[in-house]
C-alpha positions as a Markdown table, in Angstrom:
| # | Residue | x | y | z |
|---|---|---|---|---|
| 1 | Met | -307.0 | 15.7 | 111.0 |
| 2 | Ser | -305.5 | 18.9 | 112.4 |
| 3 | Ile | -302.7 | 19.9 | 114.7 |
| 4 | Arg | -303.7 | 20.4 | 118.3 |
| 5 | Ser | -301.8 | 23.3 | 119.8 |
| 6 | Phe | -301.1 | 24.2 | 123.5 |
| 7 | Met | -301.9 | 27.4 | 125.2 |
| 8 | Ala | -301.5 | 27.4 | 128.9 |
| 9 | Ala | -302.9 | 30.9 | 129.6 |
| 10 | Ala | -306.6 | 29.7 | 129.8 |
| 11 | Gly | -305.7 | 27.0 | 132.3 |
| 12 | Ile | -303.6 | 29.4 | 134.4 |
| 13 | Ala | -306.3 | 32.0 | 134.4 |
| 14 | Cys | -308.7 | 29.4 | 135.8 |
| 15 | Leu | -306.2 | 28.4 | 138.5 |
| 16 | Leu | -305.6 | 32.0 | 139.4 |
| 17 | Ser | -309.2 | 32.6 | 140.0 |
| 18 | Met | -309.4 | 29.5 | 142.2 |
| 19 | Ser | -306.3 | 30.0 | 144.3 |
| 20 | Pro | -306.4 | 32.3 | 147.3 |
| 21 | Thr | -302.6 | 32.0 | 147.6 |
| 22 | Leu | -302.1 | 33.4 | 144.1 |
| 23 | Val | -304.5 | 36.2 | 144.8 |
| 24 | Gln | -302.4 | 37.1 | 147.9 |
| 25 | Ala | -299.1 | 36.8 | 146.1 |
| 26 | Gln | -299.3 | 40.0 | 144.1 |
| 27 | Asp | -295.7 | 39.7 | 142.9 |
| 28 | Tyr | -296.0 | 36.7 | 140.6 |
| 29 | Leu | -299.7 | 37.5 | 139.9 |
| 30 | Asp | -298.4 | 40.8 | 138.5 |
| 31 | Ala | -295.8 | 39.0 | 136.5 |
| 32 | Phe | -298.4 | 36.7 | 135.0 |
| 33 | Lys | -300.6 | 39.6 | 134.1 |
| 34 | Ala | -297.7 | 41.3 | 132.4 |
| 35 | Tyr | -297.1 | 38.1 | 130.5 |
| 36 | Gln | -300.7 | 38.1 | 129.3 |
| 37 | Asp | -300.4 | 41.7 | 128.2 |
| 38 | Ala | -297.2 | 41.0 | 126.3 |
| 39 | Ile | -298.8 | 38.0 | 124.5 |
| 40 | Gln | -301.7 | 40.2 | 123.4 |
| 41 | Lys | -299.3 | 42.8 | 122.1 |
| 42 | Gly | -297.1 | 40.3 | 120.3 |
| 43 | Glu | -294.1 | 41.1 | 122.5 |
| 44 | Asn | -292.5 | 37.7 | 122.5 |
| 45 | Glu | -289.4 | 38.4 | 124.5 |
| 46 | Arg | -291.2 | 40.3 | 127.2 |
| 47 | Ala | -293.8 | 37.5 | 127.3 |
| 48 | Ile | -291.1 | 34.9 | 127.9 |
| 49 | Asp | -289.4 | 37.0 | 130.6 |
| 50 | Lys | -292.6 | 37.6 | 132.5 |
| 51 | Ala | -293.7 | 33.9 | 132.2 |
| 52 | Glu | -290.4 | 32.8 | 133.6 |
| 53 | Gln | -290.6 | 35.4 | 136.4 |
| 54 | Ala | -294.1 | 34.3 | 137.3 |
| 55 | Trp | -293.0 | 30.7 | 137.6 |
| 56 | Glu | -289.8 | 31.5 | 139.6 |
| 57 | Leu | -291.7 | 33.8 | 142.0 |
| 58 | Ala | -294.4 | 31.2 | 142.5 |
| 59 | Glu | -291.8 | 28.5 | 143.3 |
| 60 | Ala | -290.0 | 30.9 | 145.7 |
| 61 | Asn | -293.3 | 31.7 | 147.5 |
| 62 | Gly | -293.4 | 28.2 | 149.0 |
| 63 | Asp | -297.2 | 28.1 | 149.5 |
| 64 | Val | -298.5 | 27.9 | 145.9 |
| 65 | Asp | -300.5 | 24.9 | 145.2 |
| 66 | Pro | -298.8 | 22.3 | 142.9 |
| 67 | Ala | -301.4 | 22.4 | 140.2 |
| 68 | Thr | -300.7 | 26.1 | 139.6 |
| 69 | Leu | -296.9 | 25.5 | 139.8 |
| 70 | Ala | -297.3 | 22.8 | 137.2 |
| 71 | Val | -299.1 | 25.0 | 134.7 |
| 72 | Leu | -296.7 | 27.9 | 135.2 |
| 73 | Ala | -293.7 | 25.6 | 134.6 |
| 74 | Gln | -295.3 | 24.1 | 131.5 |
| 75 | Asn | -296.0 | 27.6 | 130.2 |
| 76 | Ile | -292.4 | 28.9 | 130.3 |
| 77 | Ala | -291.0 | 25.5 | 129.2 |
| 78 | Tyr | -293.2 | 25.4 | 126.1 |
| 79 | Leu | -292.5 | 29.0 | 125.2 |
| 80 | Thr | -288.7 | 28.4 | 125.2 |
| 81 | Val | -288.1 | 24.8 | 124.4 |
| 82 | Phe | -287.4 | 25.2 | 120.7 |
| 83 | Asp | -285.6 | 28.6 | 120.6 |
| 84 | Glu | -283.9 | 28.6 | 124.0 |
| 85 | Pro | -283.8 | 25.0 | 125.1 |
| 86 | Lys | -281.3 | 25.5 | 127.9 |
| 87 | Arg | -283.7 | 28.0 | 129.5 |
| 88 | Ala | -286.5 | 25.4 | 129.2 |
| 89 | Ile | -284.8 | 22.5 | 130.9 |
| 90 | Ala | -285.5 | 23.4 | 134.6 |
| 91 | Pro | -289.2 | 24.3 | 134.1 |
| 92 | Ala | -289.7 | 21.3 | 131.8 |
| 93 | Glu | -288.2 | 18.9 | 134.3 |
| 94 | Arg | -290.2 | 20.5 | 137.1 |
| 95 | Ala | -293.4 | 20.2 | 135.0 |
| 96 | Leu | -292.7 | 16.5 | 134.5 |
| 97 | Gln | -292.0 | 15.9 | 138.2 |
| 98 | Leu | -295.3 | 17.6 | 139.1 |
| 99 | Gly | -297.1 | 15.7 | 136.3 |
| 100 | Leu | -295.9 | 12.4 | 137.7 |
| 101 | Glu | -297.4 | 13.4 | 141.0 |
| 102 | Gly | -300.7 | 14.0 | 139.3 |
| 103 | Tyr | -300.6 | 17.8 | 138.8 |
| 104 | Gly | -301.1 | 19.8 | 135.5 |
| 105 | Thr | -302.0 | 16.9 | 133.3 |
| 106 | Asp | -305.1 | 18.7 | 132.0 |
| 107 | Ser | -302.9 | 20.6 | 129.6 |
| 108 | Phe | -300.2 | 18.0 | 128.9 |
| 109 | Ser | -300.2 | 14.2 | 129.2 |
| 110 | Ile | -297.3 | 12.6 | 131.1 |
| 111 | Leu | -295.9 | 11.4 | 127.7 |
| 112 | Glu | -296.1 | 15.0 | 126.4 |
| 113 | Leu | -294.3 | 16.2 | 129.5 |
| 114 | Glu | -291.6 | 13.5 | 128.9 |
| 115 | Ile | -291.2 | 14.8 | 125.3 |
| 116 | Leu | -291.0 | 18.4 | 126.5 |
| 117 | Ala | -288.2 | 17.7 | 129.0 |
| 118 | Ala | -286.4 | 15.4 | 126.6 |
| 119 | Thr | -286.6 | 18.0 | 123.8 |
| 120 | Ala | -285.1 | 20.7 | 126.0 |
| 121 | Asn | -282.2 | 18.5 | 127.0 |
| 122 | Cys | -281.6 | 17.1 | 123.5 |
| 123 | Leu | -281.6 | 20.5 | 121.7 |
| 124 | His | -279.3 | 21.9 | 124.4 |
| 125 | Gln | -276.9 | 19.0 | 124.4 |
| 126 | Pro | -277.6 | 16.8 | 121.4 |
| 127 | Gly | -275.4 | 13.9 | 122.5 |
| 128 | Gly | -276.3 | 10.2 | 122.1 |
| 129 | Arg | -278.0 | 9.8 | 125.5 |
| 130 | Asn | -280.2 | 12.9 | 125.2 |
| 131 | Arg | -281.0 | 12.0 | 121.6 |
| 132 | Asp | -281.9 | 8.5 | 122.5 |
| 133 | Ala | -284.2 | 9.7 | 125.3 |
| 134 | Leu | -286.1 | 12.0 | 123.0 |
| 135 | Leu | -286.3 | 9.4 | 120.2 |
| 136 | Ser | -287.7 | 6.9 | 122.8 |
| 137 | Ala | -290.4 | 9.3 | 124.0 |
| 138 | Leu | -291.4 | 10.1 | 120.4 |
| 139 | Asp | -291.5 | 6.5 | 119.5 |
| 140 | Lys | -294.0 | 5.9 | 122.2 |
| 141 | Trp | -296.0 | 9.0 | 121.1 |
| 142 | Trp | -296.2 | 8.0 | 117.4 |
| 143 | Ala | -297.0 | 4.4 | 118.3 |
| 144 | Gln | -300.4 | 5.6 | 119.3 |
| 145 | Asp | -303.1 | 5.7 | 116.6 |
| 146 | Ile | -302.6 | 8.9 | 114.6 |
| 147 | Ala | -305.8 | 10.6 | 115.6 |
| 148 | Glu | -306.5 | 14.3 | 116.0 |
| 149 | Ala | -305.4 | 14.3 | 119.6 |
| 150 | Ala | -302.1 | 12.6 | 118.7 |
| 151 | Val | -300.9 | 15.3 | 116.3 |
| 152 | Thr | -299.7 | 18.2 | 118.3 |
| 153 | Glu | -297.4 | 21.1 | 117.6 |
| 154 | Leu | -295.1 | 19.7 | 120.3 |
| 155 | Ser | -294.8 | 16.2 | 118.7 |
| 156 | Leu | -294.4 | 17.5 | 115.2 |
| 157 | Thr | -291.8 | 20.1 | 116.0 |
| 158 | Ala | -289.9 | 17.9 | 118.4 |
| 159 | Ser | -289.7 | 15.2 | 115.7 |
| 160 | Thr | -288.5 | 17.6 | 113.0 |
| 161 | Arg | -286.0 | 19.3 | 115.3 |
| 162 | Leu | -284.7 | 15.9 | 116.4 |
| 163 | Ala | -284.3 | 14.9 | 112.7 |
| 164 | Gln | -282.4 | 18.1 | 112.1 |
| 165 | Val | -280.1 | 17.5 | 115.1 |
| 166 | Ala | -279.5 | 13.9 | 114.1 |
| 167 | Leu | -278.6 | 15.0 | 110.5 |
| 168 | Glu | -276.1 | 17.5 | 111.8 |
| 169 | Lys | -274.5 | 14.8 | 114.0 |
| 170 | Gly | -274.4 | 12.3 | 111.1 |
| 171 | Ala | -276.8 | 10.0 | 112.9 |
| 172 | Trp | -278.6 | 9.1 | 109.7 |
| 173 | Arg | -280.9 | 6.3 | 111.0 |
| 174 | Asp | -282.0 | 8.4 | 114.0 |
| 175 | Ala | -282.8 | 11.3 | 111.6 |
| 176 | Ala | -284.9 | 9.0 | 109.4 |
| 177 | Lys | -286.7 | 7.4 | 112.4 |
| 178 | Ala | -287.5 | 10.9 | 113.8 |
| 179 | Ala | -288.7 | 12.4 | 110.5 |
| 180 | Ala | -290.8 | 9.5 | 109.1 |
| 181 | Pro | -293.8 | 9.6 | 111.6 |
| 182 | Ala | -294.0 | 13.4 | 111.4 |
| 183 | Arg | -294.1 | 13.2 | 107.6 |
| 184 | Gln | -296.7 | 10.5 | 107.7 |
| 185 | Ala | -298.9 | 12.5 | 110.1 |
| 186 | Leu | -298.6 | 15.7 | 108.0 |
| 187 | Asp | -299.4 | 13.7 | 104.8 |
| 188 | Glu | -302.7 | 12.6 | 106.3 |
| 189 | Met | -303.8 | 16.1 | 107.4 |
| 190 | Ser | -306.6 | 18.0 | 105.8 |
| 191 | Pro | -306.0 | 20.7 | 104.8 |
| 192 | Ile | -302.5 | 19.7 | 104.1 |
| 193 | Leu | -299.6 | 21.8 | 105.4 |
| 194 | Glu | -297.5 | 21.4 | 102.3 |
| 195 | Arg | -294.5 | 23.5 | 103.4 |
| 196 | Gln | -294.1 | 21.6 | 106.7 |
| 197 | Leu | -294.6 | 18.3 | 104.8 |
| 198 | Gly | -292.0 | 19.3 | 102.3 |
| 199 | Ala | -289.5 | 20.4 | 104.9 |
| 200 | Val | -289.6 | 17.2 | 106.9 |
| 201 | Thr | -289.6 | 15.1 | 103.7 |
| 202 | Ile | -286.3 | 16.7 | 102.7 |
| 203 | Met | -284.8 | 15.8 | 106.0 |
| 204 | Glu | -286.0 | 12.2 | 105.7 |
| 205 | Val | -284.7 | 11.9 | 102.2 |
| 206 | Ala | -281.3 | 13.2 | 103.2 |
| 207 | Ala | -281.2 | 10.7 | 106.0 |
| 208 | Ile | -282.3 | 7.8 | 103.8 |
| 209 | Met | -279.7 | 8.6 | 101.1 |
| 210 | Asn | -276.9 | 8.9 | 103.7 |
| 211 | Ala | -278.0 | 5.9 | 105.7 |
| 212 | Gly | -278.2 | 3.8 | 102.5 |
| 213 | Asp | -274.7 | 4.9 | 101.6 |
| 214 | Ile | -275.9 | 6.2 | 98.3 |
| 215 | Phe | -273.4 | 9.0 | 98.0 |
| 216 | Ser | -270.5 | 6.5 | 98.1 |
| 217 | Val | -271.5 | 5.4 | 94.6 |
| 218 | Asp | -268.8 | 6.7 | 92.2 |
| 219 | Ile | -270.4 | 8.3 | 89.1 |
| 220 | Ala | -269.3 | 10.9 | 86.7 |
| 221 | Val | -272.3 | 12.9 | 85.5 |
| 222 | Asn | -272.7 | 16.4 | 84.3 |
| 223 | Asn | -276.2 | 16.9 | 83.1 |
| 224 | Tyr | -276.2 | 17.0 | 79.3 |
| 225 | Ser | -273.0 | 15.0 | 78.7 |
| 226 | Gly | -274.6 | 11.8 | 79.8 |
| 227 | Thr | -273.4 | 9.4 | 82.5 |
| 228 | Thr | -270.9 | 6.6 | 83.0 |
| 229 | Pro | -272.1 | 3.1 | 82.2 |
| 230 | Pro | -274.0 | 1.4 | 85.1 |
| 231 | Ile | -271.6 | 0.3 | 87.7 |
| 232 | Ser | -271.2 | -3.2 | 89.1 |
| 233 | Met | -271.6 | -4.2 | 92.8 |
| 234 | Pro | -272.8 | -7.1 | 94.9 |
| 235 | Asp | -276.4 | -7.9 | 94.3 |
| 236 | Arg | -277.2 | -7.4 | 98.0 |
| 237 | Asp | -275.6 | -3.9 | 98.1 |
| 238 | Arg | -277.5 | -3.0 | 94.9 |
| 239 | Ala | -280.8 | -4.2 | 96.4 |
| 240 | Asp | -280.3 | -2.2 | 99.6 |
| 241 | Lys | -279.5 | 1.0 | 97.6 |
| 242 | Ala | -282.4 | 0.4 | 95.3 |
| 243 | Ala | -284.8 | 0.2 | 98.2 |
| 244 | Ala | -283.4 | 3.4 | 99.7 |
| 245 | Leu | -283.8 | 5.2 | 96.3 |
| 246 | Gln | -287.3 | 3.9 | 95.8 |
| 247 | Gln | -288.3 | 5.0 | 99.3 |
| 248 | Ala | -286.8 | 8.5 | 98.7 |
| 249 | Ser | -288.4 | 8.8 | 95.3 |
| 250 | Thr | -291.8 | 7.8 | 96.6 |
| 251 | Ile | -292.0 | 10.3 | 99.5 |
| 252 | Leu | -290.5 | 13.1 | 97.4 |
| 253 | Arg | -293.2 | 12.6 | 94.7 |
| 254 | Lys | -296.0 | 12.6 | 97.4 |
| 255 | Ala | -294.7 | 15.8 | 99.0 |
| 256 | Thr | -294.3 | 17.5 | 95.6 |
| 257 | Arg | -297.8 | 16.7 | 94.6 |
| 258 | Ala | -299.1 | 18.4 | 97.8 |
| 259 | Phe | -298.1 | 21.8 | 96.5 |
| 260 | Pro | -300.5 | 24.0 | 94.5 |
| 261 | Thr | -299.6 | 25.0 | 90.9 |
| 262 | Gln | -297.0 | 27.7 | 90.9 |
| 263 | Glu | -297.6 | 31.1 | 89.3 |
| 264 | Ser | -294.1 | 32.0 | 88.2 |
| 265 | Ile | -290.4 | 31.3 | 88.7 |
| 266 | Glu | -290.2 | 34.6 | 90.6 |
| 267 | Thr | -292.6 | 33.4 | 93.3 |
| 268 | Phe | -291.7 | 29.7 | 93.1 |
| 269 | Asp | -292.0 | 28.1 | 96.6 |
| 270 | Asp | -288.5 | 27.5 | 97.9 |
| 271 | Ile | -289.3 | 24.2 | 99.6 |
| 272 | Leu | -291.0 | 22.8 | 96.5 |
| 273 | Ala | -287.9 | 23.8 | 94.5 |
| 274 | Arg | -285.7 | 21.9 | 97.0 |
| 275 | Leu | -288.0 | 18.8 | 96.6 |
| 276 | His | -287.4 | 19.0 | 92.8 |
| 277 | Ala | -283.7 | 19.3 | 93.3 |
| 278 | Trp | -283.5 | 16.3 | 95.6 |
| 279 | Asn | -285.7 | 14.3 | 93.2 |
| 280 | Ala | -283.2 | 15.1 | 90.4 |
| 281 | Leu | -280.4 | 13.8 | 92.6 |
| 282 | Val | -282.3 | 10.6 | 93.4 |
| 283 | Ser | -283.0 | 10.0 | 89.7 |
| 284 | Val | -279.4 | 10.2 | 88.5 |
| 285 | Tyr | -278.2 | 7.7 | 91.2 |
| 286 | Ala | -281.1 | 5.4 | 90.3 |
| 287 | Tyr | -280.0 | 5.5 | 86.6 |
| 288 | Val | -276.4 | 4.6 | 87.5 |
| 289 | Leu | -277.4 | 1.8 | 89.8 |
| 290 | Gln | -279.9 | 0.5 | 87.2 |
| 291 | Val | -282.8 | 1.0 | 89.5 |
| 292 | Glu | -286.1 | 1.4 | 87.7 |
| 293 | Leu | -288.1 | 3.7 | 90.0 |
| 294 | Asp | -291.8 | 2.7 | 90.3 |
| 295 | Tyr | -294.2 | 5.5 | 89.5 |
| 296 | Pro | -297.8 | 4.5 | 90.3 |
| 297 | Glu | -300.2 | 6.3 | 88.0 |
| 298 | Asp | -301.8 | 8.3 | 90.8 |
| 299 | Glu | -298.4 | 9.4 | 92.1 |
| 300 | Ala | -296.7 | 10.3 | 88.8 |
| 301 | Pro | -294.5 | 13.5 | 88.9 |
| 302 | Arg | -296.5 | 16.6 | 88.3 |
| 303 | His | -295.2 | 19.7 | 86.6 |
| 304 | Pro | -295.3 | 22.8 | 88.9 |
| 305 | Phe | -296.8 | 25.0 | 86.1 |
| 306 | Glu | -300.0 | 24.6 | 84.2 |
| 307 | Lys | -299.2 | 25.0 | 80.5 |
| 308 | Ser | -301.1 | 24.0 | 77.3 |
| 309 | Cys | -298.1 | 23.8 | 75.0 |
| 310 | Pro | -298.3 | 21.5 | 71.9 |
| 311 | Glu | -297.1 | 18.0 | 72.7 |
| 312 | Gly | -293.6 | 17.4 | 71.6 |
| 313 | Thr | -292.5 | 21.0 | 71.7 |
| 314 | Asp | -288.7 | 21.1 | 72.0 |
| 315 | Val | -287.1 | 24.5 | 71.8 |
| 316 | Trp | -283.7 | 22.9 | 72.1 |
| 317 | Ala | -283.9 | 20.4 | 69.2 |
| 318 | Asn | -282.2 | 23.0 | 67.0 |
| 319 | Gly | -280.9 | 25.3 | 69.8 |
| 320 | Lys | -277.7 | 25.8 | 71.6 |
| 321 | Arg | -277.4 | 24.5 | 75.2 |
| 322 | Glu | -273.9 | 23.9 | 76.4 |
| 323 | Gln | -273.3 | 22.2 | 79.7 |
| 324 | Pro | -271.7 | 24.1 | 82.6 |
| 325 | Glu | -268.2 | 23.1 | 83.8 |
| 326 | Phe | -267.8 | 21.2 | 87.0 |
| 327 | Pro | -266.6 | 23.7 | 89.6 |
| 328 | Gln | -263.0 | 23.2 | 90.7 |
| 329 | Arg | -263.9 | 23.8 | 94.4 |
| 330 | Ala | -266.5 | 21.1 | 94.3 |
| 331 | Ala | -264.1 | 18.8 | 92.5 |
| 332 | Arg | -261.5 | 19.3 | 95.2 |
| 333 | Thr | -264.0 | 18.4 | 97.9 |
| 334 | Gln | -265.6 | 15.5 | 96.0 |
| 335 | Lys | -269.0 | 17.1 | 96.2 |
| 336 | Ser | -272.1 | 15.9 | 94.3 |
| 337 | Gly | -275.3 | 17.9 | 94.0 |
| 338 | Ser | -278.1 | 19.3 | 91.9 |
| 339 | Ile | -279.6 | 22.5 | 90.8 |
| 340 | Leu | -283.1 | 23.5 | 89.9 |
| 341 | Leu | -283.0 | 26.5 | 87.4 |
| 342 | Gly | -285.8 | 28.7 | 86.4 |
| 343 | Phe | -285.7 | 31.0 | 83.3 |
| 344 | His | -287.6 | 32.7 | 80.5 |
| 345 | Leu | -287.0 | 32.8 | 76.8 |
| 346 | Asp | -287.6 | 36.0 | 74.7 |
| 347 | Glu | -289.0 | 36.0 | 71.2 |
| 348 | Lys | -285.5 | 35.4 | 69.8 |
| 349 | Gly | -284.8 | 32.5 | 72.0 |
| 350 | Asn | -282.4 | 34.2 | 74.4 |
| 351 | Val | -282.5 | 33.3 | 78.1 |
| 352 | Tyr | -283.5 | 36.0 | 80.5 |
| 353 | Gly | -284.6 | 36.2 | 84.2 |
| 354 | Gln | -282.6 | 33.1 | 85.0 |
| 355 | Arg | -282.4 | 32.2 | 88.7 |
| 356 | Ile | -281.4 | 29.3 | 90.9 |
| 357 | Leu | -284.5 | 28.0 | 92.5 |
| 358 | Ala | -282.8 | 25.4 | 94.6 |
| 359 | Glu | -279.2 | 24.2 | 95.0 |
| 360 | Ile | -277.9 | 21.2 | 96.8 |
| 361 | Pro | -275.6 | 21.8 | 98.6 |
| 362 | Thr | -275.9 | 25.5 | 98.7 |
| 363 | Ala | -273.3 | 27.9 | 97.2 |
| 364 | Thr | -271.6 | 25.2 | 95.2 |
| 365 | Phe | -272.8 | 24.8 | 91.7 |
| 366 | Gly | -275.1 | 27.8 | 91.1 |
| 367 | Asp | -272.5 | 30.3 | 89.7 |
| 368 | Val | -271.2 | 28.0 | 87.0 |
| 369 | Val | -274.8 | 27.2 | 85.9 |
| 370 | Leu | -275.8 | 30.9 | 85.7 |
| 371 | Glu | -272.7 | 31.7 | 83.8 |
| 372 | Lys | -273.3 | 29.1 | 81.2 |
| 373 | Val | -277.1 | 29.5 | 80.6 |
| 374 | Lys | -276.8 | 33.1 | 79.7 |
| 375 | Asp | -275.3 | 31.9 | 76.4 |
| 376 | Trp | -278.0 | 29.4 | 75.6 |
| 377 | Lys | -280.0 | 30.0 | 72.4 |
| 378 | Ala | -283.4 | 28.3 | 71.8 |
| 379 | Asp | -285.4 | 27.8 | 68.7 |
| 380 | Val | -288.7 | 29.4 | 69.5 |
| 381 | Asp | -290.2 | 29.8 | 66.1 |
| 382 | Gly | -293.9 | 29.4 | 66.5 |
| 383 | Val | -293.7 | 29.0 | 70.2 |
| 384 | Ser | -296.2 | 31.1 | 72.3 |
| 385 | Glu | -295.1 | 33.4 | 75.0 |
| 386 | Asp | -296.7 | 31.2 | 77.7 |
| 387 | Cys | -294.6 | 28.3 | 76.5 |
| 388 | Arg | -291.5 | 30.4 | 76.6 |
| 389 | Ser | -292.1 | 31.6 | 80.1 |
| 390 | Asn | -291.5 | 30.0 | 83.5 |
| 391 | Leu | -289.3 | 27.2 | 82.3 |
| 392 | Ile | -287.4 | 25.0 | 84.7 |
| 393 | Thr | -284.6 | 22.5 | 84.3 |
| 394 | Thr | -282.4 | 20.5 | 86.6 |
| 395 | Phe | -278.7 | 19.8 | 86.6 |
| 396 | Gln | -277.0 | 17.0 | 88.4 |
| 397 | Phe | -273.3 | 17.0 | 89.4 |
| 398 | Ser | -271.2 | 14.2 | 90.6 |
| 399 | Ile | -267.6 | 13.3 | 90.2 |
| 400 | Arg | -265.7 | 10.0 | 90.3 |
| 401 | Ser | -263.8 | 9.7 | 93.5 |
């Protein structure tokens, strides 16, 4: 399965050659040729300006055939829908109108034109009505069999952007509903687009955790000091939260396993790092809620580095590894979060090259972690350089409210 992309230029060029009106209308024909030239030279802003000019001049001409108008409108709408949605609204709605009249559907189906117009309106004004309209159009799209023709840049990007908008608005269930089919489609692709899969998985997990009210669970945990005893709550509430945590854990593991082995902490993929940080957060809430996460053998967590260290190697058994303090600012705002830390150990067991690979939420816990780990001391007697290099560990932070 692959992603089908859209490029209107070929269709427009064909229409240009067939339309006497366009040949006579040198003004918007020149604008379209300038657009093609800008595309070839990678001048995106000029390409957008000229594509918009070509469509507006064609509309103003009054004698241009509807099929040409449809494709010109589609072109500018598609070029601007995700980065300048307000600019895309008029051409997207015009393209949909002409599509419903039977014009321009060789490039976009009617449903795709609905998604295009709904996306422009939703990203410009992401209120409930616009969000519902886009979610409805995407629901119809993903209800189709996920075949090659059904996975397009438009459907994937619209779904992920809708999920992002819904998260920003606190519409957790809408965010999860938008992200899930995009994540499923990406998961079935070959070759897999692991970074896109990882990014949409993170959005879906954030939505699942919030929709499941996971972050309302009061726990006090600070990595190496242990956690509070498992809390009590009604069985139904616990079951709902357990289902949310299992779902989040499952899709996080699948996305993590899609990434290739990493070469070093210096080049560690930032999206993979965030997946690991989210997984750490899921794990600590699962422990407190007494949820035993199911790990099928073929989906077991996989270490991001290939190492051949002797089994049972523990450089901290006789080492020094004090926990970081909970940041006062995070305590005041009742924030919980997690850190994925990367570091190396020298031949004396000192930490060097330490870096925050991922932090949830950002700019909250990283400073206290970096301050503390510089004083760590490991027992590396007999440990090879490979087993002292490119080490990772996670920290989980939460506070009783």
